[in-house]
C-alpha positions as CSV (number, residue, x, y, z in Angstrom):
1,M,-56.4,9.1,-29.7
2,R,-55.1,5.6,-30.1
3,Q,-53.7,6.5,-33.5
4,L,-51.9,9.5,-32.1
5,L,-50.3,7.5,-29.3
6,P,-47.3,6.2,-31.3
7,F,-46.7,9.7,-32.7
8,L,-46.7,11.2,-29.2
9,L,-44.3,8.5,-27.9
10,L,-42.0,9.2,-30.8
11,L,-41.9,12.8,-29.9
12,A,-41.4,12.0,-26.2
13,G,-38.6,9.5,-26.9
14,P,-35.6,11.9,-26.7
15,A,-37.0,13.4,-23.5
16,L,-37.5,10.0,-21.9
17,A,-34.0,9.0,-22.9
18,Q,-32.6,11.9,-20.8
19,T,-34.6,11.0,-17.7
20,T,-33.1,7.6,-17.0
21,S,-29.7,6.5,-15.8
22,P,-27.3,4.7,-18.3
23,I,-27.1,1.0,-17.5
24,I,-23.5,-0.3,-17.6
25,D,-23.1,-4.0,-18.5
26,R,-20.4,-6.4,-19.5
27,T,-20.1,-5.0,-23.0
28,D,-18.8,-1.7,-21.5
29,M,-15.7,-3.4,-20.0
30,P,-12.2,-3.5,-21.5
31,S,-11.2,-5.8,-24.3
32,L,-14.4,-7.7,-24.7
33,T,-13.4,-8.5,-28.2
34,A,-10.2,-10.2,-29.3
35,G,-8.5,-6.9,-30.1
36,V,-6.2,-4.7,-28.0
37,D,-7.8,-1.9,-26.0
38,S,-5.5,1.1,-25.9
39,L,-7.1,3.8,-24.0
40,R,-5.5,7.2,-23.6
41,L,-5.9,9.0,-20.2
42,S,-5.0,12.5,-19.2
43,V,-3.8,13.3,-15.7
44,A,-4.8,16.7,-14.4
45,S,-3.8,18.6,-11.2
46,P,-5.6,17.5,-8.0
47,V,-6.2,21.2,-7.4
48,L,-9.5,21.5,-9.3
49,P,-10.5,24.6,-11.2
50,A,-12.6,27.1,-9.3
51,T,-15.4,26.3,-11.8
52,A,-15.4,22.6,-11.1
53,P,-18.6,21.2,-9.4
54,P,-18.3,19.9,-5.9
55,L,-18.0,16.1,-5.3
56,T,-21.0,16.3,-3.1
57,R,-23.3,16.9,-6.1
58,R,-25.3,13.7,-6.3
59,G,-28.7,12.4,-7.2
60,A,-30.7,12.1,-10.4
61,N,-30.2,14.1,-13.6
62,Q,-27.2,16.1,-12.5
63,T,-24.9,18.2,-14.6
64,W,-21.1,18.1,-14.0
65,N,-18.9,20.5,-16.0
66,Y,-15.2,19.6,-15.8
67,A,-14.3,21.2,-19.1
68,G,-11.8,23.4,-17.3
69,L,-9.5,20.5,-16.5
70,V,-6.0,20.9,-18.0
71,P,-3.8,17.8,-18.6
72,T,-0.4,17.8,-17.0
73,S,0.6,14.4,-18.5
74,Q,-0.9,11.5,-20.4
75,R,-0.6,7.7,-20.3
76,V,-2.1,4.9,-22.3
77,E,-3.9,2.1,-20.5
78,T,-3.6,-1.2,-22.4
79,Y,-5.7,-4.3,-22.1
80,L,-4.6,-7.4,-24.0
81,P,-6.4,-10.6,-24.9
82,L,-5.5,-13.4,-22.5
83,A,-3.9,-15.5,-25.2
84,T,-1.4,-12.7,-26.0
85,V,0.0,-12.8,-22.4
86,T,-0.2,-16.5,-21.7
87,A,1.8,-17.1,-24.8
88,T,4.7,-15.5,-23.1
89,S,4.8,-17.8,-20.1
90,V,3.8,-21.3,-19.3
91,L,3.2,-20.3,-15.7
92,Y,0.7,-17.6,-16.8
93,A,-1.0,-20.2,-19.1
94,F,-1.2,-22.7,-16.3
95,T,-2.5,-20.2,-13.7
96,F,-4.9,-18.1,-15.7
97,G,-5.5,-20.0,-18.9
98,P,-8.7,-21.8,-19.9
99,L,-7.3,-25.4,-19.5
100,F,-5.9,-25.2,-15.9
101,G,-6.9,-21.8,-14.6
102,G,-10.1,-23.1,-12.9
103,V,-11.5,-20.3,-10.6
104,N,-8.5,-18.1,-11.6
105,Q,-9.2,-18.3,-15.3
106,A,-9.0,-14.8,-16.8
107,T,-10.4,-13.3,-20.0
108,V,-8.2,-10.2,-20.3
109,A,-4.9,-8.8,-18.9
110,G,-4.1,-5.2,-18.2
111,Q,-0.6,-3.8,-18.2
112,K,-0.8,-2.4,-14.7
113,P,1.7,-1.7,-11.9
114,L,1.4,-4.0,-8.9
115,P,-0.9,-2.9,-6.1
116,L,0.4,-1.1,-2.9
117,A,4.0,-0.1,-2.9
118,A,5.0,-3.5,-4.2
119,S,7.2,-2.0,-6.8
120,G,9.3,-0.6,-4.0
121,V,9.5,-3.9,-2.2
122,L,10.2,-6.5,-4.9
123,P,12.3,-6.0,-8.0
124,I,9.5,-7.0,-10.4
125,T,9.1,-5.8,-14.0
126,D,6.6,-6.3,-16.8
127,T,3.6,-6.4,-14.5
128,Y,0.0,-7.4,-15.3
129,E,-3.3,-7.6,-13.6
130,F,-5.5,-10.4,-14.8
131,Y,-9.3,-9.9,-15.0
132,K,-12.3,-12.2,-15.6
133,L,-15.5,-11.0,-17.3
134,S,-18.5,-13.2,-16.7
135,T,-20.1,-14.8,-19.7
136,A,-23.3,-13.4,-21.2
137,A,-25.2,-16.4,-19.9
138,A,-24.0,-16.2,-16.3
139,A,-26.8,-15.7,-13.7
140,Q,-24.6,-13.3,-11.8
141,Q,-22.4,-11.1,-13.9
142,D,-19.3,-9.2,-12.8
143,F,-15.9,-7.9,-13.8
144,R,-13.2,-9.0,-11.3
145,S,-9.5,-9.2,-10.6
146,V,-8.3,-12.8,-10.4
147,G,-4.6,-12.1,-9.9
148,F,-1.4,-10.4,-10.9
149,G,1.9,-11.3,-12.6
150,G,5.4,-9.9,-13.1
151,T,8.9,-10.9,-14.0
152,L,11.2,-11.6,-11.1
153,A,14.8,-12.6,-11.8
154,G,13.8,-13.5,-15.4
155,T,10.9,-15.7,-14.5
156,A,7.2,-14.8,-14.8
157,V,5.6,-15.1,-11.3
158,P,1.8,-15.3,-11.1
159,V,0.0,-14.2,-7.9
160,T,-3.6,-15.3,-7.2
161,Y,-6.1,-14.5,-4.5
162,A,-6.6,-16.9,-1.6
163,S,-9.8,-18.3,-3.0
164,Q,-12.5,-17.4,-5.5
165,A,-14.6,-15.9,-2.7
166,Q,-11.7,-13.6,-1.9
167,Q,-11.2,-12.2,-5.4
168,D,-11.6,-8.4,-5.9
169,I,-15.0,-7.8,-7.6
170,I,-14.6,-4.4,-9.4
171,Y,-18.1,-4.1,-10.8
172,R,-21.3,-6.1,-10.6
173,F,-23.8,-5.9,-13.5
174,P,-26.2,-4.5,-14.5
175,L,-25.0,-1.2,-12.9
176,S,-27.1,1.9,-12.8
177,F,-28.3,4.7,-10.5
178,A,-31.0,2.3,-9.3
179,S,-28.4,-0.4,-8.3
180,A,-27.9,-1.0,-4.6
181,A,-24.5,-0.6,-3.0
182,D,-22.4,-3.8,-3.0
183,S,-19.1,-4.9,-1.4
184,S,-16.4,-7.5,-1.6
185,N,-13.5,-8.6,0.6
186,S,-10.4,-9.7,-1.2
187,Y,-7.0,-11.2,0.0
188,F,-3.8,-12.2,-1.8
189,T,-0.3,-13.1,-0.8
190,T,3.1,-13.3,-2.4
191,P,3.8,-16.8,-3.9
192,A,6.6,-18.9,-2.5
193,A,8.7,-18.2,-5.6
194,A,9.0,-14.6,-4.5
195,A,8.9,-15.0,-0.7
196,A,12.7,-15.4,-0.5
197,V,13.1,-11.9,-1.9
198,G,10.3,-10.3,-0.1
199,Y,6.8,-11.0,1.1
200,L,3.6,-8.9,0.8
201,S,-0.1,-9.4,1.3
202,Q,-3.2,-7.3,1.0
203,K,-6.6,-7.5,2.6
204,R,-9.1,-5.2,0.9
205,K,-12.7,-4.2,1.4
206,R,-14.3,-2.6,-1.7
207,V,-17.6,-0.9,-1.5
208,N,-19.3,0.4,-4.7
209,K,-22.2,2.8,-4.4
210,P,-23.9,4.4,-7.4
211,D,-24.9,7.8,-6.1
212,A,-25.7,9.9,-9.1
213,W,-26.4,10.0,-12.9
214,G,-26.5,12.8,-15.4
215,T,-24.5,14.7,-18.0
216,L,-20.7,14.9,-17.7
217,T,-18.5,17.3,-19.7
218,T,-14.7,17.0,-19.8
219,P,-12.2,18.2,-22.4
220,F,-12.9,14.8,-24.1
221,G,-16.6,15.6,-24.7
222,T,-20.1,15.4,-23.2
223,F,-21.7,12.1,-22.1
224,Q,-24.6,10.6,-20.2
225,T,-23.0,8.9,-17.2
226,V,-23.7,7.1,-14.0
227,R,-21.4,7.9,-11.1
228,V,-20.1,5.2,-8.8
229,V,-18.2,6.0,-5.6
230,T,-15.8,3.2,-4.6
231,R,-14.5,3.1,-1.1
232,L,-11.2,1.1,-0.7
233,Q,-10.0,0.1,2.7
234,D,-6.7,-1.9,2.6
235,H,-4.5,-3.6,5.2
236,D,-1.0,-4.4,3.9
237,S,1.7,-6.6,5.3
238,I,5.3,-6.7,4.1
239,S,8.5,-8.5,5.0
240,V,11.9,-7.5,3.5
241,G,15.4,-8.2,4.8
242,G,14.1,-9.7,8.0
243,I,11.9,-6.7,8.8
244,S,8.2,-7.3,8.9
245,Q,5.4,-4.7,9.2
246,G,1.6,-4.6,8.9
247,F,-0.3,-1.4,8.5
248,D,-3.7,0.1,7.5
249,V,-3.5,2.2,4.3
250,P,-5.4,5.5,4.5
251,V,-9.0,5.0,3.2
252,T,-9.4,6.1,-0.5
253,R,-12.4,6.9,-2.5
254,E,-12.7,6.8,-6.3
255,Y,-15.4,9.0,-7.8
256,K,-15.9,7.3,-11.2
257,W,-18.2,8.5,-14.0
258,L,-19.1,5.5,-16.3
259,A,-20.7,5.7,-19.8
260,K,-21.7,3.2,-22.4
261,T,-19.0,1.8,-24.8
262,Q,-16.1,3.7,-23.1
263,H,-14.4,0.7,-21.4
264,V,-12.8,2.8,-18.7
265,P,-14.3,5.6,-16.5
266,L,-14.6,8.9,-18.4
267,L,-13.4,10.7,-15.2
268,T,-11.9,9.4,-12.0
269,I,-11.3,11.7,-9.0
270,T,-9.4,9.9,-6.2
271,T,-9.5,11.2,-2.6
272,T,-7.5,10.0,0.5
273,L,-8.6,10.4,4.1
274,I,-5.8,12.4,5.7
275,A,-6.1,13.5,9.3
276,G,-9.9,12.9,9.0
277,Q,-10.1,15.2,6.0
278,E,-11.1,13.9,2.5
279,T,-8.3,15.3,0.2
280,I,-8.2,15.0,-3.6
281,T,-5.0,13.2,-4.5
282,G,-5.7,12.3,-8.2
283,V,-7.6,13.4,-11.2
284,E,-7.7,11.4,-14.5
285,Y,-10.0,11.4,-17.5
286,R,-10.5,9.7,-20.8
287,D,-8.9,11.8,-23.6
288,I,-7.4,12.1,-27.0
289,Y,-3.7,12.7,-27.7
290,R,-2.7,16.2,-26.6
291,R,0.6,18.1,-26.7
292,I,1.3,18.8,-23.0
293,V,2.4,22.4,-22.4
294,R,4.5,22.7,-19.2
295,L,3.2,25.8,-17.6
296,A,5.1,25.5,-14.3
297,T,8.5,27.2,-14.1
298,R,11.1,27.1,-11.3
299,D,10.1,29.5,-8.5
300,A,13.2,31.2,-7.0
301,A,11.5,32.0,-3.6
302,T,10.2,28.5,-3.1
303,D,13.5,27.0,-4.2
304,A,15.5,29.2,-1.8
305,A,13.3,28.3,1.2
306,L,12.4,24.7,0.5
307,S,14.1,22.2,2.7
308,A,13.0,18.8,4.1
309,Y,14.0,17.4,7.5
310,P,15.0,15.1,8.8
311,N,16.8,14.0,5.7
312,P,17.6,11.1,5.6
313,S,14.4,10.1,7.4
314,A,13.2,6.7,8.6
315,V,10.3,4.7,7.2
316,G,7.3,5.2,9.4
317,S,8.3,8.8,10.4
318,P,6.9,12.1,9.3
319,L,8.8,14.6,7.1
320,T,8.7,18.3,7.6
321,L,9.0,20.8,4.7
322,S,10.1,24.5,5.1
323,L,8.3,26.8,2.7
324,P,8.0,30.5,2.1
325,A,5.2,31.9,4.4
326,G,2.0,32.7,2.5
327,S,2.7,30.2,-0.3
328,G,-1.0,29.7,-0.7
329,P,-2.5,26.6,-2.3
330,L,0.2,24.1,-3.3
331,T,0.7,20.5,-4.4
332,V,3.4,18.2,-3.1
333,S,4.3,15.2,-5.2
334,A,7.0,12.6,-4.9
335,T,8.5,10.1,-7.5
336,D,11.3,7.6,-7.3
337,L,14.3,7.9,-9.6
338,V,12.7,6.1,-12.5
339,G,9.7,8.4,-12.4
340,R,7.1,6.2,-10.6
341,Q,4.8,8.5,-8.6
342,L,4.8,7.7,-4.8
343,F,2.1,10.2,-3.9
344,R,0.6,13.6,-4.8
345,R,-1.3,15.8,-2.3
346,S,-2.8,19.2,-2.2
347,F,-2.5,21.7,0.7
348,N,-3.7,25.2,1.5
349,N,-0.5,26.5,3.2
350,S,-0.1,29.9,4.8
351,A,2.5,29.0,7.4
352,G,6.2,28.4,6.8
353,E,6.1,24.7,7.6
354,L,4.2,21.6,6.3
355,T,4.3,18.1,7.7
356,L,3.9,15.1,5.6
357,G,2.7,12.1,7.6
358,A,4.4,8.7,7.4
359,E,1.6,7.3,5.4
360,A,2.5,9.6,2.5
361,F,5.6,7.5,1.6
362,G,4.2,4.3,3.0
363,I,6.9,1.6,2.9
364,F,9.1,3.2,0.3
365,R,12.8,3.1,0.9
366,G,15.4,4.9,-1.2
367,V,15.9,8.2,-2.9
368,A,12.8,10.2,-3.9
369,L,12.3,13.5,-5.8
370,L,10.0,15.8,-3.8
371,T,8.4,18.5,-5.9
372,V,6.4,21.5,-4.5
373,T,4.2,23.3,-7.0
374,T,2.6,26.7,-6.3
375,A,1.0,29.4,-8.4
376,R,4.4,30.9,-8.8
377,G,6.2,27.8,-10.0
378,T,7.9,24.7,-8.7
379,A,10.9,23.6,-6.7
380,T,12.3,20.1,-6.2
381,R,14.4,18.4,-3.5
382,R,16.0,14.9,-3.2
383,V,15.0,13.1,0.0
384,V,16.1,9.8,1.4
385,R,13.9,7.3,3.2
386,E,15.9,4.6,5.2
């Protein structure tokens, strides 16, 4: 029997491998090596296919089939070695570099938009988020945000958190289905260099809870994954042109399926708590290059009936849309004039009116393009927020 044991274990190996959760560690994060991580992501409609499994499916050894997702657009998420970014700015090197960065020292930078609606508050371009990945020898390992950066009036402006204890910890390692839930509280404010143009700050509570593991299938392929549900609760403060405002951002949840060696979640489904209802507002998955086919066409009935009022409307006030009665499930999205998405929400509309709460636009001011998409096609209107 003793001689048969190794043979039996060899036969059982594949089965055993399928009955344990993947363990995500520091090697599965972006740009661990000196190279550039360019990761293509597809954006799908927040109206999931009828065949998609419910988000409530949790526990051990699950099967999630999202093969029916159809990309509506694609983007490339890029992570750069720190030296590549700090070489462009002495301020970045001083704030996030290995010589003077201190607790803000970063290991990689991602080309990311600023958090909140900051892009609508401050005229900042070439934005980055700076991350730190713990060393392999660290007793406690994590992947965290240590600050942000962007170009304001031709000058690179770094933004750091109030202290090391108030940095945003994105993941703690090792991370698996067996890991306990963890949380972090972060806080950052606009530096003095930008305060004359506009001020913003953010207090965030992040809670990560692994709630499932199993086999995930998307158009990108089939993988063994662990699912982490991230709850984000933010309070933002802004001051522009002498007007100051503080407000709680609606609670969001990110359902993220993580796998070994992928560097970003294979699938992220984002929900927002709207009027007490958890509503899917974003779907994004790891993918290869695909030629996007625009299936939606202009819908004459929706275009004829669609109106938004009041227009112009004031920041902090709701906006009402008139639609054809019986439009059925629909999606409302808004972008600014350079194409940055302000929000995207799904509704099951049967009446002729739909109200968008003030939190949809947040603090955005200016001209926005509002697009309504139904099974019959799309219609777009320009709206002004003052």
